[in-house]
N, C-alpha and C positions, 0 to 999 in steps of 0.2 A: 076067189074071187075074195074069200075070206081069208085065205095062205097070204094074199097080197096086201091085204090089211093087216094082218098082224105083223107083217114083214115089212109095214109102212110104220106102224108102231113104235117095233122092237131097232130099230135103223135107229134112231135115233140116239137111244138106250146106248144098245150095243157101243156108238162112235162114243158116245159119253164115257164109258168104262173104259174103253180103249185110251182114249186120252187120260186122264187121271193116272190109269196104267202108268204109261212113259212120265207123265210129269212126275212122280212117284219114283220112276228107274232112274230117270236126269237127279232128284234129290238124292238118292240115294247111293248113285256114284259119284255126287258133288261134297257128300258127306264123308265118302269111303276116302275121298281124293285128301279133303281138307286133313281127316283124320291122318293119314299116312304121313302130310307133310308135321304137322303138329308134332308128328311122335318122330320125326328126324330134326327136327330141330331142336326136340328135348334130348335126345338123344346127343348132340353134338354139345348143347347148352352145357352137359352134363360132363363132358369129355375136358371142358376147358381147365386151365388150374384152377385157377377163382371164382369165388360166386362173385360175380357182376354186378353190380348194382341196377345196371342201366337194363340190365333181363330179369328183373322182378318180374314182369308182367307175363313174361312167358310162363306158365301154369295152366293145367287142364280145370283147375279150380277158381269158380269165379267166387265174389265179396257176398254177394247177393244168393237168399236161397228162402224160394218160396215153397209152400204146399204143395203148390201145383206141377211142378219141376222136376219131370221124370228122371233127371240125368241126377236130382240130386246135390244141384250146386256144380255139374262138370257141365266147360263148354270145349267140344275137341275143336273150334275155328282159331287160328290162329292171326289171324285178321286185325283185331284188333292188338296184338303183341307188338310191341315198343322194334320199329325199322321195316316191321312187315305189311306191306299193302298184296289186295287182293283181288281179282277180275268180281265180276260180278257174279259169278259162278261161285265165287266162294273160293277158286285158287289163287295159293301164295306166285307173282307175278312182279315182284318187286322187293330185293330184301336189302338192307340199306344200312349199315351196321359202322359207319364212318367214324371212326374219332371214339368208340367205346370203351379202349382201355382193353381190348380182351386178349388172353393170354391162352396159347395152345397153338391145336395142330388144327388141319382139316381132313388129318383120318382117317375120321366117326362120321363126316358131312355128307351124307347120300343124295349126291347130285342128281339120281337116276331117280328118286323121289319126287324133282322142283318140272317137271315135264312144259308147264306154263311159263317158267322163269326167264324174263326179260332181261333183270337189273341184277346184276348180284356185284355189289361194292363194299368191300372191306378194308378200305384207303384208313393210314390211319389205326393200326392197332399193334401186338405184338406175339401175330402168330407167326412161329416156324416151320422149320418141315418142308419137306417136295411139296409141289403142289401135282395134285393126285390126279392120274391120269383120265378117271372119270369125268369130269370135269366136261371131256367131247362127249358126253351125252345130252349135254344141255344145249340142246338143237335151236331153241326159239331165242337163245342170249343174243342182247345187242348192245348193252353196255357189260364191260366185264377190269374192274378195277383193285386191284389188290396192292396196290401199292403201299409204298413205305413199310415194311413189317418188315420180320428175319426169314422169308421164304427161301432156299436153298433150291441147289441141285440144278438141274436142266429143265426148261421148261418144255412141257413136253407138247410130244405133235400131235398129241389128240387136238388139241387147239384149234391146230387147220381144219375141225372138222365143224366150227362152230361157223357155218357159210354166214348166218345173217348178221352176224357181228360188224357193228359198226366203230366203237370206240376198244383199243384194249390199251391198259396200263398196268405194266408190274414194274417202275418206276423204282425204286431206293429198294433193294432188296439186296440179295446174297446169290443169287444165280450163276449159273458160270456156262460152259460147254455153249456149243454154236447156238445159233437162230435157228428155229423149224425152217426149212424150207417151205414145209404144208401151208407155214402162214401166206405164204403168196397165194392161195385158195380162197381165201378171204375177200372176195370184190366185192364185199359190200362196205372193207371197212376206210373208215375215213381219219382216226387217228391211231394211231399208232403210238404208245413212248415203253421204250426200254432202257431207259438212261440207270446211270448210277447203278450198273451190276457189275459182273466178272466175266462176260459174255466175249467168245474171243473162239478158235476154232477153225479148220479150214471152210475158205470162202466165206467169211462172217459177214457178211452184206449177201444173201443169198441174191441169187441170179433172178428168182421168183417172183422177188419185189416187183418187177419190172412187170408184173401181172396187175397189181393193184394202183391201176388205171384212176380211180376215184379217191387214191390218198390225199390227201390235203395236210396231215400235219406227220413228218416222221421224225421223234426223237432218237438217235442212239446214241448221244454224249455220255462218257466217264465211261467207258467198259475199256477191252483188252481187243477192239476189234482188228486188225490187220490186215495186207494186202493191198489191191487196190481199189479205188470207187469201181462198183460194175456200171460199163456203161448203158445196161439196161434202165440205167435210173432215167433213161431221158423220157421212158415212156407214160414219167410221172403226172403230165401234163396240170394235172390240175392241186399239183403242191403250191403250198405257199409256206411252210414252214421243212426246213432241213437243215437238223442239227447233228451233225455228225463229229463233234471235237472232241478234244480228250483222248484220242485213240491211238490205235498204232500205224494207222495208213500210211502206204505211201504209194509210191507211182506217179504218177503225172494227176493233176485237174483236168476229167473229162473234158474235151469241146461239145460233147454231147447235154451236159449244164444249162448251155444258151437256147434248148428247145425249153427249158421249164419258166415260160413266156409269164406265169401265174404269179414266180417265186418270187417273196417280199421277202425272206431274211435264212441267209446261207451265212451257217457258224461253220469254219472247215479247222478252226484254230488247233494247236498246239495237237499237231501229227505228224509224222515224217514224210509228206509231198513234198515232189522235187519239180524242179522242169518251170518253165513260165507258164504265166496266169493267162489261157487262152484269152482271146481275144472277142470271142464269142462273149464272155462276161458281158459284155458291155450290150448284149443283145437283151437285156433284163431290166427291162427300163420301169418297172415294178418296182427294185428293191431298192428298199430301204434300208437295213442293215445287212454290212460285207463283213465278217470276220474271218481271215487267212493266217493271224498274226503265228508266230514259234513254229516255223516248218525249214522247209528248205529250198525256196520259192527262188527264181531267178530271173534276170532276164529285164525287161521295163516292164510298168504300170501299162493296160490295155490306157487306149484311147479314151473308148466310150463309156471310161466310168461311172460316170454321173451325169448319160446323156439320156436318159427317162427324168433327172430331177427329182426326183423322190430322194435319194439317197441322204441320209443321216448320220448314222456310223458306218467310219468304215476303218480298218485295223490291218495294217499289213506288217506289225512290227517284228524284230527279231529274226528276218530274213535274210536273202541275198540279193535283192534287189538294185538294180542300178540303173541309172541314167536322170533324167529328168523327171518332175511331172506334169501330168498329161494337162491339155488347155480344160477340159471339161474336168479336171477334179480341181483346179484354180479357180476356174468360177465358178464352183459348186452353191449354189445361193442357201440350199437345204441344208449343207452339210453343218452337224451340231459339233461331231467328234472325230476325231480324226489323229488316229496313232499310223505314224511309220517311222517311230525309232527305231536304229539299233541294225540299220539297212545300209547300202552304198551309194544311197542316191544325192544329186550334185545341184548342181545350180545357184544363181543368182537368189538369196533369201528375200530380196524387197520382188522378186519377182515368183518367188513360189508358192504363193497366194496370194486372189483378189483378195476384194470386198467380200467377207463374210459375216454376213451381218448376222447369221444363225449361229454361229460358233461359240462354242465356250469351254471346249477341250479339246486342245491339238497339240502335238509332242513331234518336233524331228529330231531330237535325241541323235546324236554317234550316229551321224552321218556326213557327209562332205557339202553342207552347203557355206558358201561366200557371202562375201557384202558386208555392208552395214545395215543394221536395223529401219525398218521404216517409221515417221511418223504414223502414217495410216494405221498400224495396231490401234492407234486412239478409238478409232471408230468400230473399231470389234467392241462395243458398251456390252456386248452378253460374257465377252471370253469371263471363265474364271478360271484355268489354266493354262501358262503358255510353256511349254518346254521345249528348249535348244541346245543343249550342254552338247560337250563333245562335237566341234565344228568348229570353222573358219572365220566366224563373224569379229568381223572386224570394224570401227570407229566406235562411235558414244552410245551412251542409253538413251534415247529418245524421252525427253520430259512427259511426251504425252500419255505414256505408260500410266502416272499418277493422274490420268483422270478416266481409269477404267474402275470405277466404285463396285464391280462385282470379281474383280482378281481375286486368285484366293491363293493364287502358287505360281512365282516369276522365277523359273531356272536357267539362268545363261552363263553357267558356271563352265570352264573350260574353253574357253573362245580367247579372242585375243580383243578384248575390248579396253577402250581407253578413257581417259575424261573423268570426270565426278560422280559419285552415285545421287542420280538424280532429288534434290531436297523434296520433291513432289511427291515422292513415296509414301511422304507421311499424311498424306491427305485418302490415302488406298487401306480405309480401315477393314476390309474385308483381307486385308493380309493376313494371309498363315504361316507361309515358306516364303523368304526371298534369301535364292541361293546364287550368290556372285564370285563365288570362292573361282581360284587360280585363272586370272585376266591380269590387265595391267591396270586395274582401276587407281587415283591417286587425289588426292584432298584429303579432307577431314571424313571421317562417318560424321551423317546429316545429322543435328541433335533433334533434327523433325520427326526421327523416325521414335523417339520415345510415347508420341500418340500413340501406338500401335499396338495399345491394351490385349490385339488379340495376336499377335507375332507367336509363335510355336516354336518358330526354328531359323534363323538368322545364321548365314553361313557366308562370310567376307572376307572367308582366311585366304592367303597366296597372293595377293596383291602388292599395290605398294603404297596403302595408306598410311598416313603420319597423324600428329597431333594427338590429343589425348581424347581417350572412351569418355562419349558424354556421359554425365552424367542420368542425365533423360531416359538412359537406357534401365534406368530403372524401375521406369514405368510399365518394360514391357512385364505382365507381369504373369504373362501365361507362356514363357518361355520357356522350352525344354532344352533346347538346346543351342549352343550359342559358342561360334569356334573365330575369333581373331586373328587369330596366329599366323607365324610368316608375313609379317605387314611393318611400318616402322612406327608405329605407336610408342606412344612416352607418355611420361609421368604419370602419375598415381593411377594403382585402383580405385576405383569413386566404393566410397562405403554404400552408397545407393543399391548398390549391385548385391546387399545382404539382403534387400525386398525381394529376390525374385527365387521365394521356395517351392517353385515348380521345378526347377532348372534339375536335371540331371547331368547332364556332362558341359562345362564348360573347357575352352580350348585358349590362353591365351600364352600360346609361348614363342619363342624367336621375333619378340616383340624387345624396343628401347624400356622397358617400365621399371619405375624406378620406386622406390620408398619400400614403405613396410606392405607387410599385406594385412590386411585390416580386417579388423575379430570380428567385425560384423558378417564376414562368410559364414558364422555359423549361422546368419538367416537361412541358408541353400538348405533348407531342410530335404531337400528331393536330390540332392547331388548321391552323384553314384563317382563320377570322375573328373578329376582338375589337373590340368596341364598346363604348370606356371612357369614351366624349364626354360635356359635360355633366355633369359631377362636381366637388371640389374639390381632384384628387389635386395632389401639387406634386414638387417634386425634379427627377430626372433623369429619362428615359427608359433603363431597363434595358440593356445592352449584348447582354442574354440576348436579345434578339430578334433577333440575328444569327445564333445558332445556331435557328431555329427557319424551316428552308427551308421548311415547308411552311405557312407563314403568307401567305394572300394579300392579305386586306383589312383595316384596321385604322384606325381614328377616335379617336385621341385629343383631338380637339379639346374647347373653353371646359373646361379645367382650367387649374392653375397651375404648369403645368411647363417647365422650363427646359433650357440645356442646346442640346447640339446632338442631331438622331438618329439612331438608329443606320444603320449600314449595311446591315439585314435585308433581305431581297425586298420584304416587302411595303411599304418605306418607300421602296425607288427608282424607284417608277410613281406613288408617292403625291399626293395634287394639295392645294393650299391649304385646303381645303374639310375635310378632315379632322384637319389642324393648326392651323388659325387658332384666335384667343380664350385662347390661353396666353401670358405674361408675356416669356417669354423663351426662346424654342428660334429656332436656326437653323442652316443646313443650304443646300444646293444643290436643295430644290425654292421653284419661283417664286412670289415673294411673302413668302421668308423671307430675314430675315436673313443673311449669311454669316458663317460661324462665324468667331473669329480668332482663328489657330493659335499656337502659342507661335514666340517669335522670338530666335534667341540674339547674343548678343552681337555688336556690329560690331567692335570697337576693343579689344579685350580689358579694357573697363571695366566693372565689378563688377559682378553681378547675381548673383541668389538665385532658385532655386527651393523651394518647399516643397512637404511630402510630408502630405498628411492622412491616415491611416490607420485607417481600422474593421475593428475583429476581432469575429467574432460567438462569444459568448458559447459558447452553444447551437450553433452552427452555423448549420443551416437554419430554427430556430428566429427565435432575435434576431440580423439582419443584421447592426446599427448597435449597437452597445452598448461599445463604446468607441473616440476619436481618437488616434492619432500622427500628429506631426507630425514633418517629417524634411527638413531644410534641406541644398537640396545648393549650394555657391557654389563657382562656377569665378570663381575668382583670377587678376588680371594680374601678374607679375613683381613683387614687392617685394625693397628691401632683406632680408638675413638678419634682422635684430632684428624688424622688421614679421611676417616669415614665421610666426618663432618664435615671438611672442605671440598670432598667428592660430589657429598649428598646437594652442598650451595652450588660446585659448578656443573648439573645435574639439572637444577632447578634454571638454569641461566642455559644450557643448551634447549630446554622445551620453549626459552621465550625467544627463541631465534626463526620467528613464523607468524604466517597470520593466522593463525587459528590454532586455538587450545593444541598442542603436541601431544599431553598427555592424554587427552577425551581421541586424539585420532589415532592413538595408537592402539587404544583399547579394542576401537572398533573395526580396525584394522585383523588384530587380531581375532575378533568375533567372526568376522564374516567368513575368513581364510583359515580357522578352526585352529589357530595356531601355527600356522602355514604348512598344513596339510599338504602332502606333494600334487597333488589332485589340481592344485591351484598353481602350481608351478608353468613356469612357460618358458624357460630357457634357465639353460649355466652358462658362467660365464667363469673366467680365470680366476676373480676378484670378489663376487657372488653370486646368487638363485633370484630370481625373478620372477615373483609372483603377481596375477592378477583378481585385483579385487571388487566386489561392486556392493560400495557400502548404500545404508540404508540410506543415502541421500539421493540415490539412483546417477552418480559421479563414478565412474567408472577409473578405476585405479590402478597405479603399476606402483609394484614395490618392488626394491632390489634390498634384499640382505645383504650385505659383506660379512666375507669365512671373515678371522682371526686378523686382527691390527695389532700386536702387540708391543710396539712404537705410539699406543695411541697416549703414553700417562705421557709421557717427553713429552709429543709434541700438541699436546692438546690446544695450549694456548694459541700454536698457529694455525692449528683446523678449523678453530673456531671462527680466527679472523678472516680464513678463505671462505668459509661460510659466509662469514657479513658481507664479504664482498662479491661472490656469485648470486649474492639474492638480489644484489642489485643492478646487477646484467641484463643490459636492454637488447636483445640482440634477432633478426626474422629467421637466422638459422643456427641460434643458439635455444632448448628448449628452458624456458624459465626456472629457476631454482628457488622454490617461495619459504625455502628452511630446512629445519633436519632441529629432532630430539630425540633423547638417548635416555634408555632405562637401564637399571641396576636389577 
C-alpha cells in the first residue's frame, strides 16, 4: 500500500524530469545544429575574395553585452543574418543572397551542414568555378537558382539526387558538356532553365526528360545542343513554355509536339531544323507565340495555324516555305506580330491578309507576292510597321496609308510601284522610316514630308522622281540617312539641308542637280558619307569641308567642279575615282594636276592682285548676291610725280563702289588673317578665291588675282570697264558693286 502510494507520488515527478530532459536534449541538438550552420557560413564567407558589405551581419559577436550573458556577447545562431531564414527549431532553411555582389567559389561551402535547406538562391553574383557535386546532399531542396554567375565545367549528375526540387535555374553561366540524364529523375520539377551556357554533347536533350510529366517551363535556348528533338518530349503534357531556340538542333520537328495541348509558347528559331511544319501544330489551340524562323523548313504553312484564336506572335522568316498563306492565318484577328520574310510564299497581296484589327507588325519581305496594295490597309489602325520589299507588287501606293497614325516604318522597296508618292504621308507624324527605293515612282518629292520632324531614314533612290529637292526637307531635323540618288532631280541643292545636323550619310548622286555646292553644308555636323557624283554641279568645292572632321567618304566625280580640293579629312585619303570627270580640279591627289600657287614679284616689277567679294544679302539664304573687286598693287620705287599720280588714281579706284573700299579691304584682311591658306576655297588660272565671314555677319567671297603686268598701260580702260560692269543688271550675272586697289 505504501509502495503504491509512493509510486503514485513519484510518477508525476519522474514524468516531469523526463520531459525536461527531452526538452533540454532537443535544445542542445538545435543549438548544435545552428552552431554548425553558422560556422559553415562563416568559413565560406572567409573564402570569398572581398569583404562584402552585404555580409557584415554574418558574425558570432553581437553589439549588446550584458552582465547576465553567459556567452559574453556571442550569438551562435545565424537566423538573423542577412539573407538567412530559419525554421522554428532555429535551423537554416533558406539562403537568399540574390544580387549581393559576391565573388569567389563554392568550394568551401559545406552543403552537408544544411540538412534542412529548402531554398538556395545566389542569382546575379560573380561566383565562379565548378558546381560542387556535394550539392546533391541537400535532400530537402525545392528551389535552386545559381543563374547569372561565372560557374564553369559540367553540371554535376548529383543534382539528380534532389528529388524534391521544383525549380532549377542555372542560366547565364559558362557550363559545358551534356545535360545529365539524372535530371530526368526530378519528377517534382516544374521549372527548368539552363539557357545561355555552352551545353552540348551526345543526345544533348536527354530522353529521360520524358519522365518530367509535371514540367511547365523548359528553357534550353542559346546553347550548342545538336541532334533531333527527342520524341519523348510528347509526354510533357503540362508544358506551357518550350524554348529551345539558338542551338544546332537538326532533323524534323516531331509531330508529337501536337500532344502538348497546354503549350502556349513554342520557340524553335535559329536552329537547323528541316522538313515541313507538321500539321499537328494546328492542334495547339492554346498557342500564343510560335517562332520557327531561321531554319531550313520547307513545304506549306499548316492550315490550322491560328485555329484556336489565341495566336499573337507568329514568325517563320528565313526558311524555304512555299505556297499560300492559310486561311486561318489570314483571318487571325488575335494576331499582333507576323514575320514571314525570306521565304518563297506566293499569292495575291490583297488576299494575303484579311482585316487584322490588332496587327502592329507585319513583314512579308523577299517573297513572291504579287498584285496591288489594297486600301484596306488603312483599317489596320494599330499598324506600326509594314515591310513588303522584294516582291512583285504593282500599282500605286494607296493614300490610305496616310491615315495610319501609329505607323513608324513603311518599306515598299524593290517592287514595281508606279505613280506619285502620296502627299498624305505628311500627316503620319509617327513615321520614322520611309523606304520606297527601287520602284518606278514619278512626280515630285512631296514637300508635305517636311513636317515629319521625327523622320530618321528616307530612301527614295532608284525611281523616276523629278523636279527640285524640296526646301522643306530641311525641317526633318532627325534625319540620319537620306538617299535620293538615281532619279531625275534638278535645280540646286537647297541651302536648308544645312540644318540637318544629325545626318550621317547623304546620297544625291546620279541626278541632274546644278549650281554650286552650298557652303551651308558645313552645318551637317554628323555627316560621314557624302555622294554628289554624276550631276551638273559647278563652281568650287567649298572650304566648309575643312570644318567637317567627321566626314570620312566623299564622291564628287563627274560634275563641272573646278579649283583646288579642300584640305579636309575626307579629301586627304581620296582617290582619283571620287574626283575624276570634273573640268578643273587640282590638288595633291594622284591623277590631278597640281594647283598653281600665287607667285610674288621677283624683281620689284609691277604686279596686281584683284579681290572679288560676294556679300550675302540674306546671309545663309543667298550666299552670292554681289561681287566687289579690290585691286592690290605692289609697286616699285618711282619718281615723286609718278607716285603722286598713282596715289590719286588709287583714291579714285577706291571710290568706284557702294561702300568704303579702304575700310572693306582692312576688314577682309582682318578676318582672313592676311589671306591665310586655311580660308582659300579654290584656285583658278588668274587668281585664288577666299571665304571671309565679316563682322557684319555677311558672307564674303574674295578673288585675289595673280600678277597683271599690263595694268599700268591699261589702267584707264580697266577702270572704264569696271564702271560699266557695276551698272549691269541681269538675273544670270552676279552684280559687280565695285573694286578697290591698294599700294
